[in-house]
PyMOL Python script that loads the backbone (N, CA, C, O; Angstrom):
from pymol import cmd

cmd.read_pdbstr("""\
ATOM      1  N   MET A   1     -21.953 226.073  99.937  1.00  0.00           N
ATOM      2  CA  MET A   1     -21.264 225.054  99.204  1.00  0.00           C
ATOM      3  C   MET A   1     -21.893 223.698  99.612  1.00  0.00           C
ATOM      4  O   MET A   1     -22.040 223.359 100.787  1.00  0.00           O
ATOM      5  N   SER A   2     -22.267 222.922  98.498  1.00  0.00           N
ATOM      6  CA  SER A   2     -22.787 221.608  98.748  1.00  0.00           C
ATOM      7  C   SER A   2     -21.737 220.576  99.263  1.00  0.00           C
ATOM      8  O   SER A   2     -20.526 220.734  99.109  1.00  0.00           O
ATOM      9  N   GLU A   3     -22.288 219.536  99.870  1.00  0.00           N
ATOM     10  CA  GLU A   3     -21.400 218.499 100.326  1.00  0.00           C
ATOM     11  C   GLU A   3     -20.880 217.587  99.177  1.00  0.00           C
ATOM     12  O   GLU A   3     -21.624 217.204  98.274  1.00  0.00           O
ATOM     13  N   ARG A   4     -19.634 217.279  99.254  1.00  0.00           N
ATOM     14  CA  ARG A   4     -18.969 216.478  98.219  1.00  0.00           C
ATOM     15  C   ARG A   4     -19.443 215.023  98.311  1.00  0.00           C
ATOM     16  O   ARG A   4     -19.539 214.437  99.389  1.00  0.00           O
ATOM     17  N   PHE A   5     -19.728 214.482  97.152  1.00  0.00           N
ATOM     18  CA  PHE A   5     -20.258 213.122  97.043  1.00  0.00           C
ATOM     19  C   PHE A   5     -19.064 212.257  96.436  1.00  0.00           C
ATOM     20  O   PHE A   5     -18.655 212.404  95.285  1.00  0.00           O
ATOM     21  N   PHE A   6     -18.568 211.358  97.331  1.00  0.00           N
ATOM     22  CA  PHE A   6     -17.420 210.514  96.847  1.00  0.00           C
ATOM     23  C   PHE A   6     -18.031 209.224  96.353  1.00  0.00           C
ATOM     24  O   PHE A   6     -18.911 208.642  96.988  1.00  0.00           O
ATOM     25  N   LEU A   7     -17.532 208.780  95.179  1.00  0.00           N
ATOM     26  CA  LEU A   7     -17.822 207.426  94.768  1.00  0.00           C
ATOM     27  C   LEU A   7     -17.019 206.353  95.502  1.00  0.00           C
ATOM     28  O   LEU A   7     -17.466 205.239  95.775  1.00  0.00           O
ATOM     29  N   TYR A   8     -15.718 206.816  95.812  1.00  0.00           N
ATOM     30  CA  TYR A   8     -14.862 205.920  96.748  1.00  0.00           C
ATOM     31  C   TYR A   8     -13.782 206.822  97.124  1.00  0.00           C
ATOM     32  O   TYR A   8     -13.414 207.750  96.403  1.00  0.00           O
ATOM     33  N   ASP A   9     -13.256 206.531  98.309  1.00  0.00           N
ATOM     34  CA  ASP A   9     -12.036 207.190  98.874  1.00  0.00           C
ATOM     35  C   ASP A   9     -11.438 206.097  99.866  1.00  0.00           C
ATOM     36  O   ASP A   9     -11.825 205.894 101.017  1.00  0.00           O
ATOM     37  N   GLU A  10     -10.458 205.459  99.216  1.00  0.00           N
ATOM     38  CA  GLU A  10      -9.832 204.297  99.894  1.00  0.00           C
ATOM     39  C   GLU A  10      -8.257 204.433  99.789  1.00  0.00           C
ATOM     40  O   GLU A  10      -7.689 204.991  98.850  1.00  0.00           O
ATOM     41  N   ASN A  11      -7.666 203.886 100.806  1.00  0.00           N
ATOM     42  CA  ASN A  11      -6.166 203.676 100.776  1.00  0.00           C
ATOM     43  C   ASN A  11      -5.880 202.213 100.652  1.00  0.00           C
ATOM     44  O   ASN A  11      -6.582 201.368 101.208  1.00  0.00           O
ATOM     45  N   GLU A  12      -4.788 201.909  99.878  1.00  0.00           N
ATOM     46  CA  GLU A  12      -4.486 200.579  99.620  1.00  0.00           C
ATOM     47  C   GLU A  12      -2.919 200.359  99.545  1.00  0.00           C
ATOM     48  O   GLU A  12      -2.280 201.052  98.753  1.00  0.00           O
ATOM     49  N   PRO A  13      -2.328 199.502 100.267  1.00  0.00           N
ATOM     50  CA  PRO A  13      -0.852 199.313 100.021  1.00  0.00           C
ATOM     51  C   PRO A  13      -0.575 198.786  98.657  1.00  0.00           C
ATOM     52  O   PRO A  13      -1.278 197.867  98.237  1.00  0.00           O
ATOM     53  N   THR A  14       0.354 199.265  97.945  1.00  0.00           N
ATOM     54  CA  THR A  14       0.774 198.838  96.618  1.00  0.00           C
ATOM     55  C   THR A  14       2.153 198.380  96.643  1.00  0.00           C
ATOM     56  O   THR A  14       2.832 198.493  97.663  1.00  0.00           O
ATOM     57  N   ASP A  15       2.642 197.820  95.464  1.00  0.00           N
ATOM     58  CA  ASP A  15       3.934 197.457  95.247  1.00  0.00           C
ATOM     59  C   ASP A  15       4.345 198.170  94.013  1.00  0.00           C
ATOM     60  O   ASP A  15       3.806 197.879  92.945  1.00  0.00           O
ATOM     61  N   THR A  16       5.288 199.108  94.085  1.00  0.00           N
ATOM     62  CA  THR A  16       5.706 199.978  93.014  1.00  0.00           C
ATOM     63  C   THR A  16       7.127 199.652  92.534  1.00  0.00           C
ATOM     64  O   THR A  16       8.002 199.592  93.399  1.00  0.00           O
ATOM     65  N   ARG A  17       7.437 199.447  91.320  1.00  0.00           N
ATOM     66  CA  ARG A  17       8.740 199.196  90.789  1.00  0.00           C
ATOM     67  C   ARG A  17       9.082 200.413  89.905  1.00  0.00           C
ATOM     68  O   ARG A  17       8.313 200.794  89.022  1.00  0.00           O
ATOM     69  N   TYR A  18      10.260 201.011  90.172  1.00  0.00           N
ATOM     70  CA  TYR A  18      10.741 202.086  89.308  1.00  0.00           C
ATOM     71  C   TYR A  18      11.824 201.591  88.468  1.00  0.00           C
ATOM     72  O   TYR A  18      12.787 200.996  88.952  1.00  0.00           O
ATOM     73  N   VAL A  19      11.684 201.834  87.141  1.00  0.00           N
ATOM     74  CA  VAL A  19      12.784 201.312  86.318  1.00  0.00           C
ATOM     75  C   VAL A  19      12.916 202.340  85.228  1.00  0.00           C
ATOM     76  O   VAL A  19      11.942 202.969  84.814  1.00  0.00           O
ATOM     77  N   SER A  20      14.259 202.514  84.726  1.00  0.00           N
ATOM     78  CA  SER A  20      14.567 203.370  83.723  1.00  0.00           C
ATOM     79  C   SER A  20      15.528 202.683  82.768  1.00  0.00           C
ATOM     80  O   SER A  20      16.514 202.087  83.203  1.00  0.00           O
ATOM     81  N   PHE A  21      15.259 202.756  81.502  1.00  0.00           N
ATOM     82  CA  PHE A  21      16.011 202.096  80.416  1.00  0.00           C
ATOM     83  C   PHE A  21      16.134 202.984  79.127  1.00  0.00           C
ATOM     84  O   PHE A  21      15.291 203.847  78.882  1.00  0.00           O
ATOM     85  N   MET A  22      17.026 202.787  78.454  1.00  0.00           N
ATOM     86  CA  MET A  22      17.278 203.422  77.240  1.00  0.00           C
ATOM     87  C   MET A  22      17.013 202.615  76.053  1.00  0.00           C
ATOM     88  O   MET A  22      17.664 201.585  75.876  1.00  0.00           O
ATOM     89  N   GLY A  23      16.030 203.023  75.140  1.00  0.00           N
ATOM     90  CA  GLY A  23      15.793 202.330  73.959  1.00  0.00           C
ATOM     91  C   GLY A  23      16.705 202.834  72.867  1.00  0.00           C
ATOM     92  O   GLY A  23      17.651 203.567  73.157  1.00  0.00           O
ATOM     93  N   GLU A  24      16.451 202.459  71.579  1.00  0.00           N
ATOM     94  CA  GLU A  24      17.314 202.876  70.511  1.00  0.00           C
ATOM     95  C   GLU A  24      17.182 204.384  70.374  1.00  0.00           C
ATOM     96  O   GLU A  24      18.178 205.041  70.071  1.00  0.00           O
ATOM     97  N   ALA A  25      15.936 205.005  70.594  1.00  0.00           N
ATOM     98  CA  ALA A  25      15.749 206.464  70.240  1.00  0.00           C
ATOM     99  C   ALA A  25      15.210 207.242  71.407  1.00  0.00           C
ATOM    100  O   ALA A  25      15.166 208.471  71.358  1.00  0.00           O
ATOM    101  N   GLN A  26      14.750 206.486  72.583  1.00  0.00           N
ATOM    102  CA  GLN A  26      14.002 207.130  73.637  1.00  0.00           C
ATOM    103  C   GLN A  26      14.408 206.438  74.909  1.00  0.00           C
ATOM    104  O   GLN A  26      14.679 205.240  74.981  1.00  0.00           O
ATOM    105  N   ARG A  27      14.427 207.346  75.965  1.00  0.00           N
ATOM    106  CA  ARG A  27      14.650 206.959  77.338  1.00  0.00           C
ATOM    107  C   ARG A  27      13.276 206.673  77.925  1.00  0.00           C
ATOM    108  O   ARG A  27      12.334 207.419  77.656  1.00  0.00           O
ATOM    109  N   PHE A  28      13.125 205.575  78.750  1.00  0.00           N
ATOM    110  CA  PHE A  28      11.848 205.357  79.408  1.00  0.00           C
ATOM    111  C   PHE A  28      12.109 205.339  80.928  1.00  0.00           C
ATOM    112  O   PHE A  28      12.928 204.574  81.436  1.00  0.00           O
ATOM    113  N   ASP A  29      11.403 206.181  81.594  1.00  0.00           N
ATOM    114  CA  ASP A  29      11.382 206.250  83.062  1.00  0.00           C
ATOM    115  C   ASP A  29       9.997 205.912  83.592  1.00  0.00           C
ATOM    116  O   ASP A  29       9.093 206.747  83.603  1.00  0.00           O
ATOM    117  N   LEU A  30       9.851 204.617  84.046  1.00  0.00           N
ATOM    118  CA  LEU A  30       8.585 204.119  84.354  1.00  0.00           C
ATOM    119  C   LEU A  30       8.441 203.838  85.874  1.00  0.00           C
ATOM    120  O   LEU A  30       9.414 203.571  86.579  1.00  0.00           O
ATOM    121  N   ALA A  31       7.122 203.916  86.354  1.00  0.00           N
ATOM    122  CA  ALA A  31       6.725 203.411  87.625  1.00  0.00           C
ATOM    123  C   ALA A  31       5.689 202.419  87.357  1.00  0.00           C
ATOM    124  O   ALA A  31       4.633 202.734  86.808  1.00  0.00           O
ATOM    125  N   ILE A  32       5.965 201.206  87.738  1.00  0.00           N
ATOM    126  CA  ILE A  32       4.917 200.130  87.579  1.00  0.00           C
ATOM    127  C   ILE A  32       4.317 199.754  88.857  1.00  0.00           C
ATOM    128  O   ILE A  32       4.991 199.305  89.784  1.00  0.00           O
ATOM    129  N   VAL A  33       2.981 199.944  88.915  1.00  0.00           N
ATOM    130  CA  VAL A  33       2.236 199.843  90.248  1.00  0.00           C
ATOM    131  C   VAL A  33       1.417 198.613  90.150  1.00  0.00           C
ATOM    132  O   VAL A  33       0.669 198.435  89.189  1.00  0.00           O
ATOM    133  N   GLN A  34       1.541 197.713  91.166  1.00  0.00           N
ATOM    134  CA  GLN A  34       0.707 196.618  91.276  1.00  0.00           C
ATOM    135  C   GLN A  34      -0.289 196.854  92.438  1.00  0.00           C
ATOM    136  O   GLN A  34       0.116 197.104  93.573  1.00  0.00           O
ATOM    137  N   THR A  35      -1.562 196.771  92.137  1.00  0.00           N
ATOM    138  CA  THR A  35      -2.578 197.013  93.012  1.00  0.00           C
ATOM    139  C   THR A  35      -3.689 195.927  92.874  1.00  0.00           C
ATOM    140  O   THR A  35      -3.672 195.212  91.872  1.00  0.00           O
ATOM    141  N   ASN A  36      -4.629 195.766  93.799  1.00  0.00           N
ATOM    142  CA  ASN A  36      -5.694 194.961  93.716  1.00  0.00           C
ATOM    143  C   ASN A  36      -6.884 195.650  92.910  1.00  0.00           C
ATOM    144  O   ASN A  36      -7.863 194.956  92.639  1.00  0.00           O
ATOM    145  N   ARG A  37      -6.848 196.805  92.568  1.00  0.00           N
ATOM    146  CA  ARG A  37      -7.896 197.562  92.046  1.00  0.00           C
ATOM    147  C   ARG A  37      -8.260 197.287  90.496  1.00  0.00           C
ATOM    148  O   ARG A  37      -9.408 197.443  90.081  1.00  0.00           O
ATOM    149  N   TYR A  38      -7.277 196.898  89.738  1.00  0.00           N
ATOM    150  CA  TYR A  38      -7.492 196.767  88.288  1.00  0.00           C
ATOM    151  C   TYR A  38      -7.462 195.318  87.713  1.00  0.00           C
ATOM    152  O   TYR A  38      -6.885 195.043  86.661  1.00  0.00           O
ATOM    153  N   TYR A  39      -8.114 194.434  88.468  1.00  0.00           N
ATOM    154  CA  TYR A  39      -8.341 193.081  88.052  1.00  0.00           C
ATOM    155  C   TYR A  39      -6.983 192.399  87.621  1.00  0.00           C
ATOM    156  O   TYR A  39      -6.979 191.641  86.651  1.00  0.00           O
ATOM    157  N   GLY A  40      -5.934 192.639  88.269  1.00  0.00           N
ATOM    158  CA  GLY A  40      -4.673 191.955  87.901  1.00  0.00           C
ATOM    159  C   GLY A  40      -3.801 192.743  86.929  1.00  0.00           C
ATOM    160  O   GLY A  40      -2.640 192.391  86.718  1.00  0.00           O
ATOM    161  N   LYS A  41      -4.341 193.796  86.341  1.00  0.00           N
ATOM    162  CA  LYS A  41      -3.518 194.670  85.535  1.00  0.00           C
ATOM    163  C   LYS A  41      -2.677 195.541  86.307  1.00  0.00           C
ATOM    164  O   LYS A  41      -2.936 195.745  87.493  1.00  0.00           O
ATOM    165  N   LYS A  42      -1.564 196.140  85.664  1.00  0.00           N
ATOM    166  CA  LYS A  42      -0.691 197.024  86.430  1.00  0.00           C
ATOM    167  C   LYS A  42      -0.887 198.451  85.855  1.00  0.00           C
ATOM    168  O   LYS A  42      -1.249 198.628  84.691  1.00  0.00           O
ATOM    169  N   LEU A  43      -0.647 199.398  86.666  1.00  0.00           N
ATOM    170  CA  LEU A  43      -0.752 200.795  86.303  1.00  0.00           C
ATOM    171  C   LEU A  43       0.683 201.096  85.910  1.00  0.00           C
ATOM    172  O   LEU A  43       1.599 200.929  86.715  1.00  0.00           O
ATOM    173  N   VAL A  44       0.882 201.541  84.672  1.00  0.00           N
ATOM    174  CA  VAL A  44       2.200 201.844  84.178  1.00  0.00           C
ATOM    175  C   VAL A  44       2.233 203.277  83.889  1.00  0.00           C
ATOM    176  O   VAL A  44       1.480 203.789  83.060  1.00  0.00           O
ATOM    177  N   LEU A  45       3.166 203.978  84.617  1.00  0.00           N
ATOM    178  CA  LEU A  45       3.254 205.487  84.423  1.00  0.00           C
ATOM    179  C   LEU A  45       4.577 205.781  83.745  1.00  0.00           C
ATOM    180  O   LEU A  45       5.599 205.277  84.211  1.00  0.00           O
ATOM    181  N   ASP A  46       4.627 206.569  82.666  1.00  0.00           N
ATOM    182  CA  ASP A  46       5.800 207.036  81.998  1.00  0.00           C
ATOM    183  C   ASP A  46       6.046 208.395  82.489  1.00  0.00           C
ATOM    184  O   ASP A  46       5.334 209.323  82.107  1.00  0.00           O
ATOM    185  N   MET A  47       7.065 208.578  83.358  1.00  0.00           N
ATOM    186  CA  MET A  47       7.319 209.947  84.019  1.00  0.00           C
ATOM    187  C   MET A  47       7.988 210.895  83.012  1.00  0.00           C
ATOM    188  O   MET A  47       7.979 212.099  83.267  1.00  0.00           O
ATOM    189  N   GLN A  48       8.534 210.473  81.952  1.00  0.00           N
ATOM    190  CA  GLN A  48       9.094 211.383  80.899  1.00  0.00           C
ATOM    191  C   GLN A  48       7.881 212.061  80.151  1.00  0.00           C
ATOM    192  O   GLN A  48       7.939 213.272  79.937  1.00  0.00           O
ATOM    193  N   SER A  49       6.874 211.388  79.777  1.00  0.00           N
ATOM    194  CA  SER A  49       5.818 211.899  78.962  1.00  0.00           C
ATOM    195  C   SER A  49       4.603 212.215  79.766  1.00  0.00           C
ATOM    196  O   SER A  49       3.650 212.751  79.199  1.00  0.00           O
ATOM    197  N   SER A  50       4.549 211.921  81.081  1.00  0.00           N
ATOM    198  CA  SER A  50       3.332 212.175  81.916  1.00  0.00           C
ATOM    199  C   SER A  50       2.147 211.491  81.307  1.00  0.00           C
ATOM    200  O   SER A  50       1.066 212.073  81.209  1.00  0.00           O
ATOM    201  N   ARG A  51       2.336 210.260  80.895  1.00  0.00           N
ATOM    202  CA  ARG A  51       1.302 209.348  80.443  1.00  0.00           C
ATOM    203  C   ARG A  51       1.238 208.071  81.127  1.00  0.00           C
ATOM    204  O   ARG A  51       2.240 207.638  81.698  1.00  0.00           O
ATOM    205  N   TYR A  52       0.106 207.410  81.117  1.00  0.00           N
ATOM    206  CA  TYR A  52      -0.025 206.212  81.882  1.00  0.00           C
ATOM    207  C   TYR A  52      -1.055 205.272  81.162  1.00  0.00           C
ATOM    208  O   TYR A  52      -1.877 205.695  80.349  1.00  0.00           O
ATOM    209  N   GLY A  53      -0.939 204.004  81.523  1.00  0.00           N
ATOM    210  CA  GLY A  53      -1.926 203.051  81.025  1.00  0.00           C
ATOM    211  C   GLY A  53      -2.084 202.023  82.144  1.00  0.00           C
ATOM    212  O   GLY A  53      -1.198 201.786  82.965  1.00  0.00           O
ATOM    213  N   ILE A  54      -3.323 201.411  82.114  1.00  0.00           N
ATOM    214  CA  ILE A  54      -3.672 200.220  82.992  1.00  0.00           C
ATOM    215  C   ILE A  54      -3.512 199.066  81.987  1.00  0.00           C
ATOM    216  O   ILE A  54      -4.272 198.908  81.031  1.00  0.00           O
ATOM    217  N   ILE A  55      -2.498 198.298  82.266  1.00  0.00           N
ATOM    218  CA  ILE A  55      -1.966 197.338  81.248  1.00  0.00           C
ATOM    219  C   ILE A  55      -2.002 195.830  81.768  1.00  0.00           C
ATOM    220  O   ILE A  55      -1.546 195.539  82.874  1.00  0.00           O
ATOM    221  N   GLY A  56      -2.508 194.985  80.999  1.00  0.00           N
ATOM    222  CA  GLY A  56      -2.354 193.544  81.316  1.00  0.00           C
ATOM    223  C   GLY A  56      -1.843 192.865  80.053  1.00  0.00           C
ATOM    224  O   GLY A  56      -1.577 193.539  79.058  1.00  0.00           O
ATOM    225  N   GLN A  57      -1.703 191.565  80.075  1.00  0.00           N
ATOM    226  CA  GLN A  57      -1.198 190.829  78.920  1.00  0.00           C
ATOM    227  C   GLN A  57      -2.043 191.076  77.670  1.00  0.00           C
ATOM    228  O   GLN A  57      -1.535 191.168  76.552  1.00  0.00           O
ATOM    229  N   ASP A  58      -3.369 191.182  77.910  1.00  0.00           N
ATOM    230  CA  ASP A  58      -4.273 191.345  76.755  1.00  0.00           C
ATOM    231  C   ASP A  58      -3.978 192.591  76.037  1.00  0.00           C
ATOM    232  O   ASP A  58      -3.936 192.609  74.806  1.00  0.00           O
ATOM    233  N   ASP A  59      -3.753 193.723  76.818  1.00  0.00           N
ATOM    234  CA  ASP A  59      -3.401 194.989  76.241  1.00  0.00           C
ATOM    235  C   ASP A  59      -2.129 195.047  75.400  1.00  0.00           C
ATOM    236  O   ASP A  59      -2.010 195.779  74.417  1.00  0.00           O
ATOM    237  N   LEU A  60      -1.174 194.210  75.865  1.00  0.00           N
ATOM    238  CA  LEU A  60       0.156 194.149  75.201  1.00  0.00           C
ATOM    239  C   LEU A  60      -0.106 193.517  73.741  1.00  0.00           C
ATOM    240  O   LEU A  60       0.616 193.806  72.787  1.00  0.00           O
ATOM    241  N   GLU A  61      -1.132 192.685  73.649  1.00  0.00           N
ATOM    242  CA  GLU A  61      -1.340 192.014  72.385  1.00  0.00           C
ATOM    243  C   GLU A  61      -2.189 192.798  71.464  1.00  0.00           C
ATOM    244  O   GLU A  61      -2.288 192.497  70.275  1.00  0.00           O
ATOM    245  N   GLU A  62      -2.861 193.896  72.049  1.00  0.00           N
ATOM    246  CA  GLU A  62      -3.862 194.650  71.235  1.00  0.00           C
ATOM    247  C   GLU A  62      -3.000 195.629  70.388  1.00  0.00           C
ATOM    248  O   GLU A  62      -2.228 196.447  70.888  1.00  0.00           O
ATOM    249  N   GLU A  63      -3.214 195.458  69.013  1.00  0.00           N
ATOM    250  CA  GLU A  63      -2.530 196.330  68.145  1.00  0.00           C
ATOM    251  C   GLU A  63      -2.845 197.812  68.334  1.00  0.00           C
ATOM    252  O   GLU A  63      -4.003 198.230  68.369  1.00  0.00           O
ATOM    253  N   GLY A  64      -1.724 198.620  68.458  1.00  0.00           N
ATOM    254  CA  GLY A  64      -1.939 200.065  68.483  1.00  0.00           C
ATOM    255  C   GLY A  64      -2.164 200.581  69.967  1.00  0.00           C
ATOM    256  O   GLY A  64      -2.187 201.796  70.169  1.00  0.00           O
ATOM    257  N   TYR A  65      -2.328 199.689  70.999  1.00  0.00           N
ATOM    258  CA  TYR A  65      -2.694 200.113  72.359  1.00  0.00           C
ATOM    259  C   TYR A  65      -1.609 200.932  72.922  1.00  0.00           C
ATOM    260  O   TYR A  65      -1.931 202.018  73.404  1.00  0.00           O
ATOM    261  N   LEU A  66      -0.286 200.552  72.935  1.00  0.00           N
ATOM    262  CA  LEU A  66       0.756 201.256  73.522  1.00  0.00           C
ATOM    263  C   LEU A  66       1.025 202.549  72.756  1.00  0.00           C
ATOM    264  O   LEU A  66       1.301 203.603  73.329  1.00  0.00           O
ATOM    265  N   GLU A  67       0.936 202.422  71.504  1.00  0.00           N
ATOM    266  CA  GLU A  67       1.215 203.658  70.632  1.00  0.00           C
ATOM    267  C   GLU A  67       0.196 204.768  70.950  1.00  0.00           C
ATOM    268  O   GLU A  67       0.535 205.951  70.989  1.00  0.00           O
ATOM    269  N   GLN A  68      -1.005 204.371  71.166  1.00  0.00           N
ATOM    270  CA  GLN A  68      -1.999 205.309  71.492  1.00  0.00           C
ATOM    271  C   GLN A  68      -1.832 205.874  72.916  1.00  0.00           C
ATOM    272  O   GLN A  68      -1.804 207.084  73.142  1.00  0.00           O
ATOM    273  N   ALA A  69      -1.721 204.903  73.881  1.00  0.00           N
ATOM    274  CA  ALA A  69      -1.757 205.285  75.296  1.00  0.00           C
ATOM    275  C   ALA A  69      -0.520 206.190  75.694  1.00  0.00           C
ATOM    276  O   ALA A  69      -0.642 207.098  76.517  1.00  0.00           O
ATOM    277  N   PHE A  70       0.674 205.893  75.067  1.00  0.00           N
ATOM    278  CA  PHE A  70       1.844 206.576  75.404  1.00  0.00           C
ATOM    279  C   PHE A  70       2.342 207.481  74.321  1.00  0.00           C
ATOM    280  O   PHE A  70       3.426 208.050  74.458  1.00  0.00           O
ATOM    281  N   ARG A  71       1.564 207.653  73.190  1.00  0.00           N
ATOM    282  CA  ARG A  71       1.874 208.337  72.060  1.00  0.00           C
ATOM    283  C   ARG A  71       3.270 208.148  71.563  1.00  0.00           C
ATOM    284  O   ARG A  71       4.112 209.046  71.515  1.00  0.00           O
ATOM    285  N   LEU A  72       3.457 206.835  71.174  1.00  0.00           N
ATOM    286  CA  LEU A  72       4.802 206.388  70.656  1.00  0.00           C
ATOM    287  C   LEU A  72       4.763 206.025  69.224  1.00  0.00           C
ATOM    288  O   LEU A  72       3.702 205.655  68.722  1.00  0.00           O
ATOM    289  N   ASP A  73       5.801 206.103  68.566  1.00  0.00           N
ATOM    290  CA  ASP A  73       5.893 205.603  67.208  1.00  0.00           C
ATOM    291  C   ASP A  73       5.995 204.006  67.427  1.00  0.00           C
ATOM    292  O   ASP A  73       6.140 203.464  68.523  1.00  0.00           O
ATOM    293  N   ASP A  74       5.895 203.367  66.205  1.00  0.00           N
ATOM    294  CA  ASP A  74       5.859 201.888  66.261  1.00  0.00           C
ATOM    295  C   ASP A  74       7.219 201.365  66.797  1.00  0.00           C
ATOM    296  O   ASP A  74       7.181 200.400  67.560  1.00  0.00           O
ATOM    297  N   ASP A  75       8.340 201.877  66.491  1.00  0.00           N
ATOM    298  CA  ASP A  75       9.591 201.308  66.967  1.00  0.00           C
ATOM    299  C   ASP A  75       9.721 201.487  68.510  1.00  0.00           C
ATOM    300  O   ASP A  75      10.152 200.563  69.200  1.00  0.00           O
ATOM    301  N   ASP A  76       9.350 202.668  69.039  1.00  0.00           N
ATOM    302  CA  ASP A  76       9.496 202.898  70.496  1.00  0.00           C
ATOM    303  C   ASP A  76       8.447 202.101  71.262  1.00  0.00           C
ATOM    304  O   ASP A  76       8.680 201.646  72.382  1.00  0.00           O
ATOM    305  N   ALA A  77       7.275 201.942  70.622  1.00  0.00           N
ATOM    306  CA  ALA A  77       6.169 201.089  71.346  1.00  0.00           C
ATOM    307  C   ALA A  77       6.637 199.693  71.380  1.00  0.00           C
ATOM    308  O   ALA A  77       6.387 199.041  72.394  1.00  0.00           O
ATOM    309  N   GLU A  78       7.323 199.111  70.346  1.00  0.00           N
ATOM    310  CA  GLU A  78       7.727 197.801  70.343  1.00  0.00           C
ATOM    311  C   GLU A  78       8.856 197.506  71.461  1.00  0.00           C
ATOM    312  O   GLU A  78       8.920 196.431  72.056  1.00  0.00           O
ATOM    313  N   GLU A  79       9.691 198.530  71.664  1.00  0.00           N
ATOM    314  CA  GLU A  79      10.778 198.355  72.715  1.00  0.00           C
ATOM    315  C   GLU A  79      10.009 198.452  74.072  1.00  0.00           C
ATOM    316  O   GLU A  79      10.337 197.699  74.989  1.00  0.00           O
ATOM    317  N   LEU A  80       9.009 199.344  74.228  1.00  0.00           N
ATOM    318  CA  LEU A  80       8.350 199.228  75.549  1.00  0.00           C
ATOM    319  C   LEU A  80       7.539 197.979  75.678  1.00  0.00           C
ATOM    320  O   LEU A  80       7.533 197.384  76.755  1.00  0.00           O
ATOM    321  N   ARG A  81       6.896 197.567  74.717  1.00  0.00           N
ATOM    322  CA  ARG A  81       6.064 196.188  74.662  1.00  0.00           C
ATOM    323  C   ARG A  81       7.019 195.064  75.072  1.00  0.00           C
ATOM    324  O   ARG A  81       6.691 194.262  75.946  1.00  0.00           O
ATOM    325  N   ASP A  82       8.149 195.004  74.471  1.00  0.00           N
ATOM    326  CA  ASP A  82       9.191 193.882  74.779  1.00  0.00           C
ATOM    327  C   ASP A  82       9.491 193.896  76.269  1.00  0.00           C
ATOM    328  O   ASP A  82       9.458 192.836  76.893  1.00  0.00           O
ATOM    329  N   PHE A  83       9.796 195.097  76.898  1.00  0.00           N
ATOM    330  CA  PHE A  83      10.060 195.161  78.183  1.00  0.00           C
ATOM    331  C   PHE A  83       8.885 194.772  79.117  1.00  0.00           C
ATOM    332  O   PHE A  83       9.044 193.994  80.058  1.00  0.00           O
ATOM    333  N   LEU A  84       7.658 195.372  78.802  1.00  0.00           N
ATOM    334  CA  LEU A  84       6.509 195.107  79.645  1.00  0.00           C
ATOM    335  C   LEU A  84       6.109 193.546  79.611  1.00  0.00           C
ATOM    336  O   LEU A  84       5.617 192.995  80.596  1.00  0.00           O
ATOM    337  N   LYS A  85       6.351 192.904  78.444  1.00  0.00           N
ATOM    338  CA  LYS A  85       6.029 191.438  78.485  1.00  0.00           C
ATOM    339  C   LYS A  85       6.868 190.643  79.452  1.00  0.00           C
ATOM    340  O   LYS A  85       6.498 189.529  79.825  1.00  0.00           O
ATOM    341  N   GLU A  86       8.004 191.200  79.869  1.00  0.00           N
ATOM    342  CA  GLU A  86       8.804 190.642  80.935  1.00  0.00           C
ATOM    343  C   GLU A  86       8.240 190.763  82.344  1.00  0.00           C
ATOM    344  O   GLU A  86       8.404 189.885  83.191  1.00  0.00           O
ATOM    345  N   VAL A  87       7.591 191.856  82.546  1.00  0.00           N
ATOM    346  CA  VAL A  87       7.142 192.218  83.898  1.00  0.00           C
ATOM    347  C   VAL A  87       5.670 192.189  84.169  1.00  0.00           C
ATOM    348  O   VAL A  87       5.274 192.315  85.328  1.00  0.00           O
ATOM    349  N   ILE A  88       4.841 192.033  83.185  1.00  0.00           N
ATOM    350  CA  ILE A  88       3.334 191.937  83.313  1.00  0.00           C
ATOM    351  C   ILE A  88       2.909 190.662  83.179  1.00  0.00           C
ATOM    352  O   ILE A  88       1.709 190.400  83.255  1.00  0.00           O
TER     353      ILE A  88
END
""", "prot")
cmd.dss("prot")
cmd.show_as("cartoon", "prot")
cmd.util.cbc("prot")
cmd.orient("prot")
């Protein structure tokens, strides 16, 4: 067996916020992770759908970003976008 080649293997303390809220048609159970790794963006994990995105303000403004990353319809994506604008 060959030796494993790591590109990186680091530990870093993070700040994680767990939040759950009910939208009009969908429940969101999120973990929002603040780290130094992603240039000020936050790692947003949706534990209901097992999807995630690395999200900053610019991503919230990009049309279709949340819809694609979290596979949401327009209404559910808008509810998530409204919430994330408060915390990102």
